C-alpha positions as CSV (number, residue, x, y, z in Angstrom):
1,M,109.4,-17.3,-140.0
2,K,108.6,-16.4,-136.4
3,T,106.6,-13.6,-135.0
4,A,106.2,-12.4,-131.4
5,T,103.9,-10.3,-129.3
6,Q,105.7,-9.7,-126.0
7,K,103.8,-9.6,-122.8
8,A,104.9,-7.2,-120.1
9,A,103.6,-5.5,-117.0
10,A,101.7,-2.6,-118.6
11,R,101.6,1.0,-117.5
12,P,98.4,2.8,-118.3
13,G,98.9,4.4,-121.7
14,P,102.0,5.4,-123.6
15,G,105.3,6.1,-121.9
16,P,107.0,9.4,-121.0
17,G,107.7,12.2,-123.3
18,D,104.2,13.6,-124.2
19,G,103.1,10.4,-125.9
20,V,106.1,9.8,-128.1
21,L,107.1,6.6,-126.4
22,V,105.1,3.4,-125.7
23,D,105.9,0.5,-123.5
24,P,105.6,-3.2,-124.5
25,G,102.3,-3.7,-122.6
26,W,100.7,-0.7,-124.4
27,L,101.8,-2.0,-127.8
28,A,100.6,-5.5,-127.1
29,G,97.2,-4.2,-126.3
30,H,96.9,-2.0,-129.4
31,L,98.4,-4.2,-132.2
32,D,95.0,-4.8,-133.7
33,D,94.1,-1.1,-133.8
34,A,93.1,-0.1,-137.4
35,G,95.2,3.2,-137.2
36,L,98.4,1.6,-135.9
37,R,101.3,0.4,-138.0
38,V,104.5,-1.1,-136.4
39,V,107.7,-0.5,-138.4
40,E,110.9,-2.4,-137.8
41,V,113.9,-0.3,-139.0
42,D,117.0,-2.5,-139.8
43,V,120.0,-2.8,-142.1
44,S,118.9,-6.1,-143.6
45,P,115.9,-8.4,-143.6
46,A,117.8,-11.2,-141.8
47,A,116.7,-10.3,-138.2
48,Y,113.2,-9.4,-139.4
49,D,112.7,-12.7,-141.2
50,H,113.9,-14.6,-138.1
51,W,111.7,-12.8,-135.6
52,H,109.5,-9.7,-135.5
53,I,106.5,-8.2,-133.7
54,D,103.1,-9.4,-135.1
55,G,102.1,-7.4,-138.1
56,A,105.3,-5.3,-138.3
57,V,106.6,-4.2,-141.6
58,L,110.3,-3.8,-142.5
59,W,112.1,-0.6,-143.5
60,N,115.5,-1.5,-144.7
61,I,117.6,1.6,-143.9
62,Y,119.8,1.1,-147.0
63,T,117.2,0.3,-149.6
64,A,114.1,2.1,-148.4
65,V,115.3,5.2,-146.3
66,K,118.6,6.4,-147.6
67,D,119.2,8.7,-150.6
68,A,118.7,7.9,-154.2
69,G,122.0,6.1,-154.5
70,Y,120.7,3.4,-152.2
71,R,117.0,3.4,-152.8
72,A,115.2,0.4,-154.5
73,V,112.1,0.9,-156.7
74,V,109.2,2.4,-154.7
75,T,105.6,1.5,-155.4
76,A,103.3,4.4,-155.9
77,A,101.0,5.3,-153.0
78,R,97.9,7.4,-152.6
79,Y,99.3,9.8,-150.1
80,S,101.8,12.6,-150.4
81,L,104.6,13.8,-148.2
82,G,105.2,17.4,-147.2
83,G,108.4,19.3,-147.8
84,Q,111.4,18.9,-145.5
85,D,111.0,20.5,-142.1
86,R,114.0,22.8,-141.7
87,R,113.1,23.3,-138.0
88,I,114.5,19.8,-137.3
89,R,116.8,19.1,-140.3
90,A,120.0,20.9,-141.2
91,D,121.7,20.4,-144.6
92,R,125.4,20.8,-145.3
93,A,125.2,24.5,-146.2
94,A,123.4,25.2,-142.9
95,V,126.1,23.4,-141.0
96,H,128.9,25.2,-142.8
97,D,127.3,28.5,-141.9
98,A,127.0,27.5,-138.2
99,I,130.7,26.8,-137.7
100,G,131.9,29.3,-135.0
101,R,128.6,31.2,-135.2
102,P,127.5,32.6,-131.8
103,G,124.1,31.1,-130.8
104,T,124.6,27.8,-132.6
105,T,126.4,24.8,-131.2
106,L,127.5,21.9,-133.3
107,V,127.2,18.7,-131.3
108,D,129.3,15.7,-132.3
109,V,127.8,12.6,-130.8
110,R,130.3,10.1,-132.2
111,S,133.0,8.1,-130.2
112,A,136.2,9.7,-129.0
113,A,138.2,7.9,-131.7
114,E,135.9,9.2,-134.5
115,Y,136.1,12.7,-133.0
116,R,139.9,12.6,-132.8
117,G,140.2,11.4,-136.3
118,D,141.6,8.0,-135.5
119,C,138.9,6.4,-137.7
120,F,136.3,7.4,-140.2
121,W,133.6,4.8,-139.5
122,P,132.3,3.6,-136.1
123,S,133.8,0.1,-137.0
124,G,137.3,1.6,-136.7
125,G,137.9,1.7,-140.4
126,M,139.0,4.6,-142.6
127,E,137.4,5.8,-145.8
128,P,139.5,5.9,-149.0
129,G,139.6,9.5,-150.1
130,G,137.8,10.6,-146.9
131,R,139.1,12.7,-144.1
132,A,138.6,11.8,-140.4
133,G,138.3,14.3,-137.6
134,H,135.6,16.7,-136.5
135,M,134.0,20.0,-137.6
136,P,135.6,23.2,-136.3
137,S,134.0,24.5,-133.1
138,A,132.0,21.2,-132.6
139,V,131.4,20.1,-129.0
140,H,132.1,16.4,-128.4
141,Q,129.1,14.8,-126.7
142,P,129.1,11.0,-126.7
143,I,125.6,9.5,-126.0
144,E,126.5,6.3,-124.3
145,G,124.4,5.7,-121.2
146,L,121.0,6.6,-122.7
147,Y,119.4,3.2,-122.2
148,N,118.3,0.8,-119.5
149,A,119.4,-2.8,-119.7
150,D,116.2,-3.7,-121.5
151,G,116.8,-1.2,-124.2
152,S,114.3,1.5,-123.0
153,F,115.4,5.1,-122.3
154,R,116.5,6.0,-118.8
155,P,114.4,8.4,-116.8
156,A,114.9,12.1,-117.6
157,A,116.9,12.8,-114.5
158,Q,119.5,10.2,-115.5
159,L,119.4,11.3,-119.1
160,R,120.3,14.9,-118.1
161,C,123.5,13.5,-116.5
162,V,124.6,12.2,-119.9
163,F,124.7,15.6,-121.6
164,S,127.1,18.4,-120.8
165,P,126.0,21.9,-119.8
166,A,127.3,23.2,-123.1
167,V,124.6,21.0,-124.8
168,L,121.7,21.3,-122.3
169,D,122.2,24.9,-121.3
170,G,124.3,26.3,-124.2
171,G,123.3,28.6,-127.1
172,P,119.8,28.9,-128.5
173,E,120.3,26.3,-131.2
174,L,121.9,22.9,-131.5
175,I,122.8,20.9,-134.6
176,T,123.7,17.2,-133.9
177,Y,125.7,15.0,-136.2
178,C,127.4,11.6,-136.1
179,T,128.5,9.4,-139.0
180,I,125.3,8.5,-141.0
181,G,122.7,10.3,-138.9
182,G,121.4,7.5,-136.6
183,R,123.1,8.6,-133.4
184,A,122.4,12.2,-134.2
185,A,118.7,11.5,-134.6
186,T,118.7,9.7,-131.3
187,A,120.3,12.6,-129.6
188,W,117.7,14.9,-131.2
189,F,114.9,12.8,-130.0
190,V,116.2,12.6,-126.4
191,L,117.0,16.3,-126.2
192,T,113.7,17.4,-127.8
193,H,111.1,15.0,-126.6
194,L,112.5,13.7,-123.3
195,L,114.4,16.6,-122.0
196,G,112.4,19.5,-123.4
197,R,115.4,21.2,-125.2
198,D,114.0,23.4,-128.0
199,R,115.6,24.4,-131.4
200,V,117.6,21.2,-132.0
201,R,118.3,20.1,-135.6
202,V,119.9,17.0,-137.1
203,Y,122.5,17.1,-139.9
204,D,121.5,13.8,-141.4
205,G,124.3,13.8,-144.0
206,S,126.7,13.8,-141.0
207,W,130.3,12.7,-141.4
208,A,129.6,10.2,-144.2
209,E,128.8,13.3,-146.3
210,W,131.0,16.0,-144.7
211,G,134.2,13.9,-144.5
212,R,134.1,12.8,-148.2
213,I,133.6,16.2,-149.8
214,P,136.8,18.0,-150.7
215,G,137.2,21.4,-149.2
216,T,134.9,21.0,-146.1
217,P,136.8,22.2,-143.0
218,V,138.0,19.3,-140.8
219,E,139.9,19.5,-137.6
220,R,142.0,17.0,-135.8
221,P,143.7,17.4,-132.4
């Protein structure tokens, strides 16, 4: 097993966005801090076992983070988690109520093919028994172009060019969704923490839930 602490030209302190981002130099200088924990989020242990940052722990998105149908046995801990924060998370009922409602914009951050209903999954595949398409009234807002070549987020001025006026300057509330919630959460993070847009929520069930439930409204061009 390999581990790595990458060296980089350090900027003084965390990166942009009011302390929500750090650069490689800052992280390298704080890996031994008692109050810091580095977490690698991935879909399998393969990449983590091959190479990871010194001291990082692995969160497998399917066995540790997803719902009870995916979750492995969790060891009891001596801390407790608070209830869900409905200021940042929208469930299926909230999304259904938001369809066509003035003041709330549903933001579909999937690819054009997913939005059109040409495929159900980002891989291009369909889902047996599932329906492809998009939610009625949803604004299509792909999020390609958020990153620099090294994987870091682009400056705020460039990030603003990625999003349409309907998203940046639209109604008071936004609800983002994608297929399983990952891209929707990324859009939430950029809009909220890097661009200063308030009242943004994530529908974490996203299309994997919506498109597989009979009776949910689905549109196709």
